[in-house]
MILUMTOR-861450 format. One record per residue: residue number from 1; residue in three letters; chain; x, y, z of N, C-alpha, C in turn. Coordinates in steps of 0.2 Angstrom, whole numbers, plus 5000, padded with zeros to 4 digits. Layout:
residues N
[NUM ALA A [X Y Z] [X Y Z] [X Y Z]],
...
//
This chain:
residues 356
[1 MET A [5282 4899 4799] [5276 4895 4797] [5270 4899 4794]],
[2 LEU A [5268 4898 4788] [5263 4901 4785] [5257 4897 4785]],
[3 PHE A [5250 4901 4786] [5244 4897 4785] [5240 4901 4779]],
[4 LYS A [5236 4897 4777] [5230 4900 4772] [5224 4898 4774]],
[5 ILE A [5219 4903 4773] [5212 4901 4775] [5209 4900 4768]],
[6 GLU A [5205 4894 4767] [5203 4893 4760] [5196 4890 4761]],
[7 PRO A [5191 4892 4757] [5184 4889 4758] [5184 4881 4757]],
[8 ARG A [5180 4878 4760] [5179 4871 4759] [5175 4869 4753]],
[9 ALA A [5177 4864 4749] [5174 4863 4742] [5166 4861 4744]],
[10 GLU A [5165 4858 4749] [5158 4855 4751] [5158 4855 4759]],
[11 PRO A [5156 4860 4762] [5155 4860 4769] [5150 4854 4772]],
[12 SER A [5152 4851 4777] [5149 4846 4780] [5142 4848 4782]],
[13 ARG A [5137 4844 4780] [5130 4846 4782] [5129 4844 4789]],
[14 GLN A [5132 4838 4791] [5132 4836 4798] [5135 4841 4803]],
[15 MET A [5141 4843 4801] [5144 4848 4806] [5140 4855 4806]],
[16 ALA A [5137 4857 4801] [5133 4863 4800] [5127 4863 4805]],
[17 ILE A [5124 4856 4806] [5119 4855 4811] [5122 4855 4818]],
[18 ALA A [5128 4852 4818] [5131 4851 4825] [5134 4858 4828]],
[19 ALA A [5135 4862 4823] [5138 4869 4825] [5135 4872 4832]],
[20 PRO A [5129 4873 4832] [5126 4877 4837] [5127 4872 4844]],
[21 LEU A [5126 4866 4843] [5127 4862 4849] [5134 4862 4852]],
[22 ILE A [5139 4862 4847] [5146 4863 4849] [5147 4870 4853]],
[23 ALA A [5145 4875 4850] [5145 4882 4852] [5142 4882 4859]],
[24 THR A [5136 4879 4860] [5133 4878 4867] [5137 4875 4872]],
[25 ALA A [5140 4870 4870] [5144 4865 4874] [5151 4869 4876]],
[26 MET A [5154 4873 4871] [5160 4877 4873] [5158 4883 4878]],
[27 THR A [5153 4886 4876] [5150 4891 4881] [5150 4888 4888]],
[28 LEU A [5147 4883 4889] [5147 4880 4895] [5153 4879 4899]],
[29 VAL A [5158 4876 4895] [5164 4875 4897] [5168 4882 4900]],
[30 VAL A [5168 4886 4896] [5172 4893 4897] [5168 4896 4903]],
[31 SER A [5161 4895 4903] [5157 4898 4909] [5160 4894 4916]],
[32 THR A [5160 4888 4915] [5163 4884 4921] [5169 4887 4923]],
[33 ILE A [5174 4888 4919] [5181 4890 4920] [5180 4897 4924]],
[34 PHE A [5175 4902 4921] [5174 4909 4924] [5171 4909 4931]],
[35 PHE A [5166 4904 4932] [5164 4904 4939] [5168 4901 4944]],
[36 VAL A [5173 4897 4942] [5178 4894 4946] [5183 4900 4948]],
[37 SER A [5184 4904 4943] [5189 4909 4945] [5186 4914 4949]],
[38 LEU A [5179 4915 4949] [5176 4919 4954] [5175 4916 4962]],
[39 GLY A [5177 4909 4962] [5177 4906 4968] [5169 4903 4970]],
[40 LEU A [5166 4902 4965] [5159 4899 4965] [5159 4892 4962]],
[41 ASN A [5155 4888 4965] [5154 4882 4964] [5150 4882 4957]],
[42 PRO A [5154 4879 4952] [5151 4880 4945] [5144 4876 4944]],
[43 PHE A [5144 4870 4947] [5138 4866 4947] [5132 4869 4950]],
[44 VAL A [5133 4872 4956] [5128 4875 4959] [5125 4882 4954]],
[45 THR A [5131 4885 4952] [5129 4891 4948] [5125 4889 4941]],
[46 LEU A [5128 4884 4938] [5125 4882 4932] [5117 4880 4933]],
[47 TYR A [5117 4876 4939] [5110 4874 4940] [5105 4880 4942]],
[48 THR A [5108 4884 4945] [5104 4890 4947] [5102 4894 4941]],
[49 PHE A [5107 4894 4936] [5105 4898 4930] [5101 4895 4925]],
[50 PHE A [5102 4888 4924] [5099 4885 4918] [5092 4880 4920]],
[51 VAL A [5093 4877 4927] [5088 4872 4929] [5082 4876 4933]],
[52 GLN A [5085 4879 4939] [5081 4882 4944] [5075 4886 4941]],
[53 PRO A [5076 4890 4936] [5071 4895 4933] [5065 4891 4931]],
[54 LEU A [5066 4885 4929] [5060 4880 4925] [5057 4875 4930]],
[55 THR A [5059 4876 4937] [5056 4871 4942] [5049 4874 4945]],
[56 THR A [5047 4880 4943] [5040 4883 4945] [5036 4884 4939]],
[57 MET A [5030 4885 4940] [5025 4886 4934] [5026 4894 4933]],
[58 ASN A [5028 4898 4937] [5030 4905 4936] [5036 4906 4931]],
[59 GLY A [5041 4901 4933] [5047 4901 4929] [5046 4899 4922]],
[60 VAL A [5042 4894 4921] [5040 4892 4914] [5037 4897 4911]],
[61 SER A [5032 4901 4914] [5028 4906 4911] [5032 4911 4908]],
[62 GLU A [5037 4914 4913] [5042 4919 4911] [5047 4917 4905]],
[63 TRP A [5048 4910 4905] [5052 4908 4900] [5049 4909 4894]],
[64 LEU A [5044 4906 4893] [5040 4907 4886] [5038 4914 4884]],
[65 LEU A [5037 4918 4890] [5035 4925 4889] [5041 4929 4885]],
[66 LYS A [5047 4928 4888] [5054 4930 4885] [5055 4927 4879]],
[67 ALA A [5054 4921 4878] [5056 4918 4871] [5052 4920 4865]],
[68 SER A [5045 4922 4867] [5041 4924 4861] [5043 4930 4857]],
[69 PRO A [5045 4936 4860] [5048 4941 4856] [5054 4940 4852]],
[70 LEU A [5059 4935 4855] [5065 4933 4853] [5064 4929 4846]],
[71 ILE A [5059 4924 4847] [5058 4920 4841] [5054 4924 4836]],
[72 LEU A [5050 4928 4837] [5046 4932 4832] [5051 4936 4828]],
[73 ILE A [5056 4940 4831] [5060 4945 4828] [5065 4940 4824]],
[74 ALA A [5068 4935 4827] [5072 4930 4823] [5069 4928 4817]],
[75 CYS A [5063 4926 4817] [5060 4923 4811] [5060 4929 4806]],
[76 GLY A [5059 4935 4807] [5058 4940 4803] [5065 4941 4799]],
[77 LEU A [5070 4941 4804] [5077 4943 4803] [5080 4937 4798]],
[78 SER A [5078 4931 4799] [5081 4925 4795] [5079 4926 4788]],
[79 ILE A [5073 4929 4786] [5071 4930 4779] [5076 4934 4775]],
[80 GLY A [5078 4939 4778] [5083 4944 4775] [5089 4941 4775]],
[81 PHE A [5092 4937 4781] [5099 4935 4781] [5100 4930 4776]],
[82 ARG A [5095 4926 4774] [5096 4921 4769] [5097 4924 4762]],
[83 ALA A [5096 4930 4761] [5097 4934 4755] [5103 4939 4756]],
[84 ASN A [5107 4938 4761] [5112 4943 4763] [5110 4950 4764]],
[85 VAL A [5104 4951 4767] [5102 4957 4769] [5102 4958 4777]],
[86 TRP A [5107 4962 4778] [5109 4961 4786] [5105 4967 4790]],
[87 ASN A [5100 4965 4793] [5096 4970 4797] [5099 4969 4804]],
[88 ILE A [5103 4974 4807] [5106 4974 4814] [5102 4978 4818]],
[89 GLY A [5097 4982 4815] [5093 4987 4819] [5086 4984 4821]],
[90 ALA A [5085 4978 4822] [5078 4976 4824] [5076 4979 4831]],
[91 GLU A [5082 4981 4835] [5080 4984 4842] [5077 4991 4841]],
[92 GLY A [5079 4995 4836] [5076 5001 4835] [5069 5000 4831]],
[93 GLN A [5068 4995 4827] [5061 4994 4824] [5057 4991 4830]],
[94 LEU A [5059 4988 4834] [5055 4986 4840] [5052 4992 4844]],
[95 ILE A [5056 4996 4845] [5055 5003 4848] [5050 5006 4845]],
[96 MET A [5051 5007 4838] [5046 5012 4834] [5039 5008 4834]],
[97 GLY A [5039 5002 4833] [5033 4998 4834] [5029 4999 4840]],
[98 ALA A [5032 4998 4846] [5030 5000 4853] [5028 5007 4853]],
[99 ILE A [5031 5012 4850] [5029 5019 4850] [5023 5020 4847]],
[100 LEU A [5022 5017 4841] [5016 5019 4837] [5010 5015 4840]],
[101 ALA A [5011 5009 4842] [5006 5005 4845] [5003 5008 4851]],
[102 THR A [5008 5011 4855] [5006 5015 4861] [5002 5021 4859]],
[103 GLY A [5004 5024 4854] [5000 5031 4852] [4993 5029 4850]],
[104 VAL A [4992 5023 4847] [4986 5022 4845] [4982 5020 4851]],
[105 GLY A [4984 5016 4856] [4981 5014 4861] [4979 5020 4866]],
[106 LEU A [4983 5024 4867] [4982 5030 4872] [4977 5036 4868]],
[107 PHE A [4979 5037 4862] [4975 5042 4860] [4970 5042 4854]],
[108 SER A [4969 5035 4852] [4964 5034 4847] [4957 5035 4850]],
[109 PRO A [4951 5037 4846] [4944 5038 4850] [4941 5031 4851]],
[110 TRP A [4944 5026 4850] [4940 5019 4851] [4944 5016 4857]],
[111 GLN A [4944 5020 4863] [4947 5017 4869] [4944 5011 4871]],
[112 GLU A [4937 5010 4870] [4934 5005 4873] [4932 5000 4868]],
[113 SER A [4934 5001 4862] [4931 4997 4856] [4935 4990 4856]],
[114 ALA A [4933 4984 4854] [4936 4978 4852] [4941 4979 4847]],
[115 LEU A [4940 4984 4843] [4945 4986 4837] [4952 4988 4839]],
[116 LEU A [4952 4991 4845] [4958 4994 4847] [4964 4990 4847]],
[117 LEU A [4964 4984 4849] [4970 4979 4850] [4972 4978 4842]],
[118 PRO A [4967 4976 4837] [4969 4975 4831] [4972 4981 4828]],
[119 LEU A [4970 4986 4829] [4973 4993 4826] [4980 4994 4829]],
[120 MET A [4981 4992 4835] [4987 4993 4839] [4992 4988 4835]],
[121 VAL A [4990 4982 4833] [4994 4977 4830] [4996 4980 4823]],
[122 VAL A [4991 4982 4820] [4993 4985 4813] [4999 4991 4814]],
[123 ALA A [4997 4995 4819] [5002 5001 4820] [5008 4998 4822]],
[124 GLY A [5009 4993 4826] [5016 4991 4828] [5019 4988 4822]],
[125 MET A [5016 4985 4818] [5019 4982 4812] [5021 4987 4807]],
[126 ALA A [5017 4992 4806] [5018 4997 4802] [5024 5002 4805]],
[127 GLY A [5024 5003 4811] [5030 5007 4814] [5037 5004 4812]],
[128 GLY A [5037 4997 4814] [5043 4993 4813] [5045 4993 4805]],
[129 ALA A [5040 4992 4801] [5042 4992 4794] [5044 4998 4791]],
[130 ALA A [5041 5004 4794] [5042 5010 4791] [5050 5012 4793]],
[131 TRP A [5051 5010 4799] [5058 5012 4801] [5063 5008 4797]],
[132 ALA A [5062 5002 4795] [5066 4997 4791] [5066 5000 4784]],
[133 ALA A [5061 5003 4782] [5060 5006 4775] [5066 5011 4773]],
[134 ILE A [5068 5014 4778] [5073 5020 4777] [5080 5016 4775]],
[135 PRO A [5083 5011 4779] [5089 5008 4776] [5087 5004 4770]],
[136 ALA A [5081 5001 4769] [5079 4998 4762] [5080 5002 4757]],
[137 PHE A [5077 5009 4757] [5078 5013 4752] [5085 5015 4750]],
[138 LEU A [5089 5017 4755] [5096 5019 4755] [5100 5013 4752]],
[139 ARG A [5099 5007 4753] [5102 5002 4750] [5100 5000 4744]],
[140 ALA A [5094 5000 4742] [5091 4999 4735] [5093 5004 4730]],
[141 ARG A [5093 5011 4732] [5094 5016 4727] [5101 5019 4728]],
[142 MET A [5104 5019 4733] [5111 5022 4734] [5117 5018 4736]],
[143 ASN A [5115 5011 4737] [5119 5006 4738] [5123 5006 4745]],
[144 THR A [5120 5010 4749] [5123 5011 4756] [5123 5004 4760]],
[145 ASN A [5127 5004 4765] [5128 4998 4769] [5122 4997 4774]],
[146 GLU A [5117 4993 4773] [5112 4992 4778] [5113 4990 4785]],
[147 ILE A [5119 4987 4786] [5122 4986 4793] [5123 4992 4797]],
[148 LEU A [5126 4997 4794] [5127 5002 4797] [5121 5007 4799]],
[149 VAL A [5117 5008 4793] [5111 5011 4794] [5106 5009 4799]],
[150 THR A [5104 5002 4798] [5100 4999 4803] [5102 5000 4810]],
[151 LEU A [5108 4999 4812] [5112 5000 4818] [5111 5007 4821]],
[152 MET A [5113 5012 4816] [5113 5019 4819] [5105 5021 4820]],
[153 LEU A [5100 5019 4816] [5093 5020 4817] [5091 5018 4824]],
[154 SER A [5094 5012 4827] [5092 5010 4832] [5093 5015 4838]],
[155 TYR A [5098 5018 4838] [5100 5023 4843] [5095 5030 4842]],
[156 VAL A [5094 5031 4836] [5089 5037 4835] [5082 5035 4838]],
[157 ALA A [5080 5028 4837] [5074 5027 4839] [5073 5027 4847]],
[158 ALA A [5079 5025 4850] [5080 5025 4858] [5080 5032 4861]],
[159 LEU A [5082 5037 4856] [5082 5044 4858] [5075 5047 4857]],
[160 ILE A [5071 5045 4852] [5064 5047 4851] [5060 5044 4857]],
[161 LEU A [5061 5037 4859] [5058 5034 4865] [5059 5039 4871]],
[162 SER A [5065 5041 4872] [5067 5044 4878] [5063 5051 4879]],
[163 TYR A [5064 5054 4873] [5060 5061 4873] [5053 5060 4874]],
[164 LEU A [5049 5055 4871] [5042 5055 4872] [5041 5053 4880]],
[165 VAL A [5044 5048 4883] [5042 5046 4890] [5045 5051 4895]],
[166 HIS A [5050 5055 4893] [5052 5060 4898] [5048 5067 4897]],
[167 GLY A [5045 5067 4891] [5041 5073 4889] [5035 5073 4888]],
[168 PRO A [5032 5073 4882] [5025 5074 4881] [5020 5068 4883]],
[169 TRP A [5023 5062 4882] [5019 5057 4884] [5020 5054 4891]],
[170 ARG A [5024 5057 4895] [5025 5055 4902] [5018 5055 4906]],
[171 ASP A [5017 5050 4910] [5011 5050 4914] [5012 5055 4920]],
[172 PRO A [5007 5060 4920] [5007 5065 4925] [5006 5062 4932]],
[173 ALA A [5003 5056 4932] [5002 5053 4939] [5006 5047 4940]],
[174 GLY A [5012 5047 4937] [5017 5042 4937] [5023 5043 4941]],
[175 PHE A [5022 5048 4946] [5028 5049 4951] [5034 5051 4947]],
[176 ASN A [5034 5055 4941] [5040 5057 4938] [5044 5051 4935]],
[177 PHE A [5041 5045 4934] [5045 5039 4931] [5044 5041 4923]],
[178 PRO A [5049 5038 4919] [5049 5039 4913] [5045 5034 4909]],
[179 GLN A [5038 5035 4909] [5034 5030 4907] [5027 5033 4905]],
[180 THR A [5023 5030 4901] [5017 5033 4899] [5011 5031 4904]],
[181 ALA A [5005 5033 4903] [5000 5030 4907] [4998 5023 4905]],
[182 LEU A [4995 5020 4908] [4993 5013 4907] [4988 5012 4901]],
[183 LEU A [4989 5008 4897] [4985 5007 4891] [4978 5004 4893]],
[184 PRO A [4972 5006 4890] [4966 5004 4892] [4965 4996 4892]],
[185 TYR A [4961 4993 4895] [4960 4986 4895] [4959 4983 4888]],
[186 SER A [4955 4987 4884] [4954 4984 4877] [4960 4984 4873]],
[187 GLY A [4965 4988 4875] [4972 4988 4872] [4977 4984 4874]],
[188 THR A [4975 4978 4878] [4980 4974 4881] [4977 4967 4879]],
[189 PHE A [4982 4962 4880] [4981 4955 4878] [4979 4951 4885]],
[190 GLU A [4974 4946 4884] [4972 4943 4889] [4978 4937 4891]],
[191 VAL A [4978 4937 4899] [4983 4932 4901] [4979 4925 4901]],
[192 PHE A [4983 4920 4901] [4980 4914 4902] [4978 4911 4909]],
[193 ASP A [4982 4914 4914] [4980 4914 4921] [4982 4919 4924]],
[194 TYR A [4978 4922 4928] [4980 4929 4931] [4985 4928 4937]],
[195 SER A [4988 4922 4939] [4994 4921 4943] [5001 4922 4939]],
[196 TYR A [5000 4922 4932] [5006 4923 4928] [5005 4928 4922]],
[197 ARG A [5011 4930 4920] [5011 4935 4914] [5010 4933 4907]],
[198 LEU A [5010 4926 4906] [5010 4924 4899] [5003 4925 4897]],
[199 ASN A [5003 4928 4890] [4997 4931 4887] [4996 4928 4880]],
[200 THR A [4990 4930 4878] [4988 4927 4871] [4993 4930 4865]],
[201 SER A [4997 4935 4867] [5001 4937 4861] [5006 4932 4859]],
[202 ILE A [5007 4927 4863] [5011 4921 4860] [5009 4918 4854]],
[203 PHE A [5002 4918 4852] [5000 4915 4847] [5003 4918 4840]],
[204 PHE A [5004 4925 4840] [5007 4928 4835] [5013 4925 4833]],
[205 THR A [5017 4923 4838] [5024 4920 4837] [5023 4913 4834]],
[206 VAL A [5018 4910 4837] [5017 4902 4834] [5015 4903 4827]],
[207 VAL A [5011 4908 4825] [5009 4908 4818] [5014 4911 4814]],
[208 ALA A [5019 4916 4816] [5025 4918 4813] [5030 4912 4811]],
[209 VAL A [5031 4908 4816] [5036 4902 4815] [5033 4898 4808]],
[210 PHE A [5027 4896 4808] [5024 4892 4802] [5024 4896 4796]],
[211 LEU A [5023 4902 4796] [5023 4907 4791] [5030 4908 4788]],
[212 THR A [5035 4908 4792] [5042 4908 4790] [5044 4901 4787]],
[213 TRP A [5042 4896 4790] [5044 4890 4787] [5041 4889 4780]],
[214 LEU A [5035 4891 4779] [5031 4890 4772] [5035 4894 4768]],
[215 PHE A [5037 4901 4770] [5040 4905 4765] [5046 4903 4763]],
[216 THR A [5051 4901 4767] [5058 4899 4766] [5058 4892 4762]],
[217 ASN A [5054 4888 4764] [5054 4882 4762] [5049 4879 4756]],
[218 ARG A [5044 4883 4756] [5038 4881 4751] [5037 4886 4746]],
[219 SER A [5040 4892 4746] [5038 4897 4741] [5043 4898 4736]],
[220 PHE A [5041 4900 4730] [5046 4902 4725] [5050 4909 4727]],
[221 MET A [5046 4913 4730] [5050 4919 4732] [5056 4918 4737]],
[222 GLY A [5054 4913 4742] [5059 4912 4747] [5065 4908 4744]],
[223 TYR A [5063 4904 4739] [5069 4901 4735] [5073 4906 4731]],
[224 LYS A [5070 4911 4728] [5074 4916 4725] [5078 4920 4730]],
[225 MET A [5076 4922 4735] [5080 4925 4740] [5086 4921 4742]],
[226 ALA A [5085 4914 4743] [5090 4910 4746] [5096 4909 4740]],
[227 VAL A [5094 4909 4734] [5098 4909 4728] [5102 4916 4728]],
[228 GLY A [5098 4921 4729] [5102 4928 4729] [5107 4928 4734]],
[229 GLY A [5106 4925 4740] [5111 4925 4746] [5117 4921 4745]],
[230 VAL A [5115 4915 4742] [5121 4910 4741] [5125 4911 4734]],
[231 ALA A [5122 4913 4729] [5125 4915 4723] [5122 4921 4719]],
[232 PRO A [5124 4926 4721] [5121 4932 4718] [5122 4933 4710]],
[233 ALA A [5127 4931 4708] [5129 4931 4701] [5123 4927 4697]],
[234 ALA A [5122 4921 4700] [5118 4916 4697] [5111 4919 4697]],
[235 ALA A [5109 4922 4702] [5102 4925 4703] [5101 4931 4699]],
[236 ARG A [5106 4935 4698] [5106 4941 4692] [5105 4938 4685]],
[237 PHE A [5108 4932 4684] [5108 4929 4677] [5102 4927 4676]],
[238 ALA A [5098 4924 4682] [5091 4921 4681] [5086 4926 4681]],
[239 GLY A [5088 4933 4682] [5083 4938 4682] [5080 4940 4689]],
[240 PHE A [5083 4938 4694] [5080 4939 4701] [5083 4946 4703]],
[241 LYS A [5079 4951 4704] [5081 4958 4706] [5083 4958 4714]],
[242 SER A [5089 4960 4715] [5092 4960 4721] [5088 4965 4725]],
[243 SER A [5085 4970 4722] [5082 4976 4726] [5075 4973 4730]],
[244 VAL A [5072 4968 4726] [5066 4965 4728] [5068 4961 4735]],
[245 SER A [5074 4957 4735] [5076 4954 4741] [5077 4959 4747]],
[246 VAL A [5080 4965 4745] [5082 4970 4750] [5075 4973 4753]],
[247 TRP A [5071 4975 4750] [5065 4978 4752] [5061 4973 4756]],
[248 LEU A [5060 4967 4753] [5057 4962 4757] [5060 4960 4763]],
[249 GLY A [5066 4958 4763] [5070 4956 4769] [5069 4961 4775]],
[250 LEU A [5070 4968 4773] [5070 4973 4778] [5063 4974 4780]],
[251 LEU A [5058 4975 4776] [5051 4976 4778] [5048 4971 4783]],
[252 VAL A [5049 4965 4780] [5046 4959 4785] [5050 4959 4791]],
[253 SER A [5056 4960 4791] [5060 4959 4798] [5058 4965 4802]],
[254 GLY A [5057 4971 4799] [5055 4977 4803] [5048 4976 4805]],
[255 ALA A [5043 4973 4801] [5037 4972 4804] [5036 4967 4809]],
[256 ALA A [5040 4962 4809] [5040 4957 4814] [5043 4960 4821]],
[257 ALA A [5049 4964 4821] [5051 4968 4826] [5046 4973 4829]],
[258 GLY A [5043 4976 4825] [5038 4981 4827] [5032 4978 4831]],
[259 LEU A [5030 4972 4829] [5025 4968 4831] [5027 4965 4838]],
[260 ALA A [5033 4963 4839] [5036 4962 4845] [5036 4967 4850]],
[261 GLY A [5037 4973 4848] [5037 4979 4852] [5030 4980 4855]],
[262 MET A [5025 4980 4850] [5018 4980 4852] [5016 4975 4857]],
[263 MET A [5018 4969 4856] [5017 4964 4861] [5019 4965 4867]],
[264 GLU A [5025 4968 4868] [5028 4970 4875] [5023 4976 4878]],
[265 VAL A [5022 4980 4875] [5018 4986 4878] [5011 4984 4879]],
[266 ALA A [5008 4980 4875] [5001 4977 4876] [5001 4971 4880]],
[267 GLY A [5007 4968 4882] [5007 4962 4885] [5009 4963 4893]],
[268 PRO A [5015 4961 4895] [5017 4961 4901] [5018 4968 4904]],
[269 LEU A [5020 4973 4900] [5021 4979 4903] [5015 4983 4904]],
[270 GLY A [5011 4983 4899] [5005 4988 4899] [5005 4995 4898]],
[271 GLN A [5011 4997 4896] [5013 5004 4895] [5019 5005 4891]],
[272 LEU A [5021 5010 4889] [5027 5012 4886] [5032 5014 4891]],
[273 SER A [5038 5012 4892] [5043 5015 4896] [5049 5015 4893]],
[274 SER A [5055 5018 4896] [5061 5019 4893] [5065 5012 4893]],
[275 GLN A [5062 5007 4897] [5066 5001 4897] [5061 4996 4893]],
[276 ILE A [5059 4997 4888] [5054 4993 4883] [5057 4986 4882]],
[277 SER A [5064 4986 4881] [5066 4979 4879] [5073 4979 4882]],
[278 PRO A [5075 4973 4884] [5081 4972 4887] [5087 4970 4882]],
[279 GLY A [5085 4972 4876] [5090 4970 4871] [5087 4965 4866]],
[280 TYR A [5081 4963 4866] [5078 4957 4862] [5080 4958 4854]],
[281 GLY A [5080 4964 4852] [5082 4965 4844] [5089 4963 4843]],
[282 PHE A [5093 4964 4847] [5100 4962 4846] [5101 4954 4848]],
[283 ALA A [5098 4952 4853] [5099 4945 4855] [5096 4941 4850]],
[284 ALA A [5090 4943 4846] [5087 4939 4841] [5092 4937 4835]],
[285 ILE A [5097 4941 4835] [5102 4939 4829] [5105 4933 4831]],
[286 ILE A [5107 4932 4837] [5110 4926 4839] [5105 4920 4838]],
[287 VAL A [5099 4922 4840] [5094 4917 4840] [5093 4914 4833]],
[288 ALA A [5093 4919 4828] [5093 4916 4821] [5098 4912 4819]],
[289 PHE A [5104 4914 4821] [5110 4910 4819] [5111 4903 4822]],
[290 ILE A [5108 4903 4829] [5108 4897 4832] [5104 4892 4829]],
[291 GLY A [5098 4895 4826] [5093 4891 4823] [5095 4889 4816]],
[292 ARG A [5100 4891 4813] [5103 4890 4806] [5098 4893 4802]],
[293 LEU A [5095 4899 4803] [5090 4902 4799] [5084 4898 4797]],
[294 ASN A [5083 4893 4801] [5077 4888 4800] [5072 4890 4805]],
[295 ALA A [5066 4890 4803] [5060 4892 4808] [5060 4888 4814]],
[296 PHE A [5060 4882 4813] [5059 4877 4819] [5066 4877 4823]],
[297 GLY A [5071 4878 4820] [5078 4879 4824] [5078 4886 4828]],
[298 ILE A [5075 4890 4825] [5075 4897 4829] [5070 4897 4835]],
[299 VAL A [5065 4892 4835] [5062 4891 4842] [5066 4888 4847]],
[300 LEU A [5070 4884 4845] [5075 4880 4850] [5080 4886 4852]],
[301 GLY A [5083 4890 4848] [5087 4896 4849] [5083 4900 4853]],
[302 GLY A [5077 4902 4853] [5074 4907 4856] [5073 4905 4863]],
[303 LEU A [5071 4899 4865] [5071 4896 4871] [5077 4896 4875]],
[304 LEU A [5083 4895 4871] [5089 4895 4874] [5091 4902 4877]],
[305 LEU A [5090 4906 4872] [5092 4913 4874] [5088 4916 4879]],
[306 SER A [5081 4915 4879] [5076 4917 4884] [5078 4914 4891]],
[307 LEU A [5081 4908 4891] [5083 4905 4898] [5089 4909 4900]],
[308 LEU A [5093 4912 4896] [5099 4916 4898] [5096 4922 4902]],
[309 TYR A [5092 4925 4899] [5089 4931 4902] [5086 4929 4909]],
[310 LEU A [5082 4923 4909] [5078 4921 4916] [5083 4919 4921]],
[311 GLY A [5089 4916 4918] [5094 4913 4923] [5098 4919 4925]],
[312 GLY A [5099 4924 4922] [5102 4930 4924] [5099 4933 4930]],
[313 GLU A [5092 4934 4929] [5088 4936 4934] [5088 4932 4941]],
[314 THR A [5089 4925 4940] [5088 4921 4946] [5095 4921 4949]],
[315 VAL A [5100 4921 4946] [5107 4921 4950] [5108 4928 4953]],
[316 GLN A [5104 4933 4950] [5104 4940 4954] [5101 4939 4960]],
[317 LEU A [5095 4936 4961] [5091 4935 4967] [5094 4931 4972]],
[318 ASN A [5096 4925 4969] [5099 4919 4974] [5106 4920 4975]],
[319 MET A [5110 4923 4971] [5117 4922 4973] [5121 4929 4973]],
[320 GLY A [5117 4934 4971] [5120 4941 4972] [5124 4943 4966]],
[321 LEU A [5124 4939 4961] [5128 4941 4955] [5124 4945 4951]],
[322 PRO A [5127 4950 4947] [5124 4955 4943] [5120 4951 4937]],
[323 SER A [5114 4953 4936] [5110 4950 4930] [5113 4950 4924]],
[324 SER A [5118 4955 4922] [5122 4956 4916] [5127 4950 4915]],
[325 VAL A [5127 4945 4920] [5131 4939 4918] [5127 4935 4912]],
[326 ALA A [5121 4936 4911] [5118 4934 4905] [5121 4936 4899]],
[327 LEU A [5124 4942 4899] [5127 4945 4893] [5133 4942 4892]],
[328 ILE A [5137 4940 4897] [5142 4935 4896] [5141 4929 4892]],
[329 PHE A [5136 4926 4894] [5134 4920 4891] [5132 4921 4884]],
[330 GLN A [5129 4927 4882] [5127 4928 4875] [5133 4930 4871]],
[331 GLY A [5138 4933 4874] [5144 4935 4870] [5148 4929 4869]],
[332 LEU A [5148 4925 4874] [5152 4918 4872] [5149 4914 4867]],
[333 LEU A [5142 4913 4868] [5138 4909 4864] [5139 4912 4856]],
[334 LEU A [5139 4918 4855] [5139 4921 4848] [5146 4920 4846]],
[335 PHE A [5151 4921 4850] [5159 4920 4848] [5160 4913 4846]],
[336 PHE A [5157 4908 4849] [5159 4901 4848] [5154 4899 4842]],
[337 LEU A [5149 4902 4842] [5144 4900 4836] [5147 4903 4829]],
[338 LEU A [5150 4909 4829] [5153 4912 4823] [5160 4907 4821]],
[339 ALA A [5163 4905 4827] [5169 4902 4826] [5168 4895 4823]],
[340 SER A [5163 4892 4825] [5160 4885 4823] [5158 4886 4815]],
[341 ASN A [5154 4891 4814] [5152 4893 4807] [5158 4894 4802]],
[342 PHE A [5163 4897 4804] [5168 4898 4801] [5172 4892 4799]],
[343 LEU A [5173 4887 4804] [5177 4881 4803] [5173 4876 4799]],
[344 VAL A [5166 4877 4799] [5162 4873 4795] [5163 4875 4787]],
[345 ASN A [5163 4881 4786] [5164 4884 4778] [5171 4884 4776]],
[346 PHE A [5176 4885 4781] [5183 4886 4778] [5187 4882 4783]],
[347 ARG A [5193 4880 4779] [5198 4876 4783] [5206 4880 4783]],
[348 ILE A [5209 4879 4788] [5215 4882 4789] [5220 4878 4786]],
[349 ARG A [5224 4879 4781] [5229 4875 4778] [5236 4878 4779]],
[350 ARG A [5241 4873 4781] [5248 4876 4783] [5251 4876 4776]],
[351 LEU A [5254 4881 4774] [5258 4882 4768] [5265 4879 4769]],
[352 VAL A [5267 4875 4765] [5274 4872 4766] [5280 4877 4762]],
[353 THR A [5284 4880 4766] [5289 4884 4763] [5296 4880 4761]],
[354 ARG A [5298 4882 4756] [5304 4878 4754] [5310 4883 4754]],
[355 THR A [5316 4880 4757] [5321 4884 4758] [5327 4882 4752]],
[356 HIS A [5330 4887 4749] [5334 4886 4744] [5341 4886 4745]],
//
């Protein structure tokens, strides 16, 4: 029996919208089977994972705090993804943004100035964009694969971070922990309530969501990038340069990731450490696709993924399970999301074989 995979003539719009919901439902089904195999009550475990974290104000605060960088990075990535510019290295760009922002915060002569925080914002965005400019140049000039280059540069950025926090930037009063000194007060974001960690950096994410929507849905450049992603030949015929999409997609996503890194060091952490990110740069890829590369859909995807992070911490504290259980949820969600997208755009047809 032979089968053939062929593209659908007209993918269903309704199924495209439903794909993330189907993927989420399948993730819950498989997770239930997984918990039962471990001898756990699946209802109690899922309640602890998805509901209990949101029953307190502190939990809601942490939920929004973790969602903010995921949504911000995913918004930046979605712009390039629409044009088939695949930035897989947002994690490295986040790290470089955090490094440059911390450098400005610790070593600039304006330690007590109100200008320090804006300068750190600019440095964070510049750090992420500069790191993304490397694969942009290589793709535009030498036609290299930006997937491999951006991914490999993430590990280079992690090594640079490790060198700095273990070496020249390590806090001499930090009991030998791999971290820098605390940033000055003028270089940190204000919290809404001193009982919680949620801070004013969340407004950057809110602005980014609306700017992403305006760019992708209301700008001519966003339209050109979308055409280039769906029909490259038609875009070239219309005079749209692919190199512009490459540069714009990578620089914007790099700047967004760098800003997210700056928001982490100037927000909940208050310093640069070797554990600057729990993998936000990679998880944001899932967020972008859960949201169907739509700005407001990305908000829902970011809230879901941040709940996975928060739920992982909750089951670790309350049930003794490792927090890495959240990574299992992420992997399952990505797998079912890709499978759903595949079935939306392609169909499997059985070939009829004739015997002679």
